C-alpha positions, 0 to 999 in steps of 0.5 A: 550638930557638929560641922566638918570641913570638906575638900571639894574638887570640881573639874571642867574641861575647856578647849581653845583652838589656834590656827597656826601656819607652819612647815610641819604638824610638830612645828605647828604644835610647838608654836601653838603651845608657845602662843598659849604660854604667852597668853596672859589671859589664860590662867597658869592652872589651865596651862599646867593641865593643857595638852594638844588633843588634835592637830589637823590640816586646814582646807584639805592639805592632806590626802587623809580626812581631818579625823584620820590625820589627827589619829595619825599624829597622835600615834606618830608623835 
């Protein structure tokens, strides 16, 4: 039986959470992305595919729920 080469790609989704103190949600995202980029323990491949998936206030700093605020940020940034 003749063998062939196969190219196999396997995907996996992982998440990491940063708690950032900042003046605004946009600034918090900038800081978190910079911290992620500076983290030598995170592979460059993981960093290339990284994107902000949510940005929620901690401890009720908004009149919206965490889900509402996260949706608001996604729609307005």
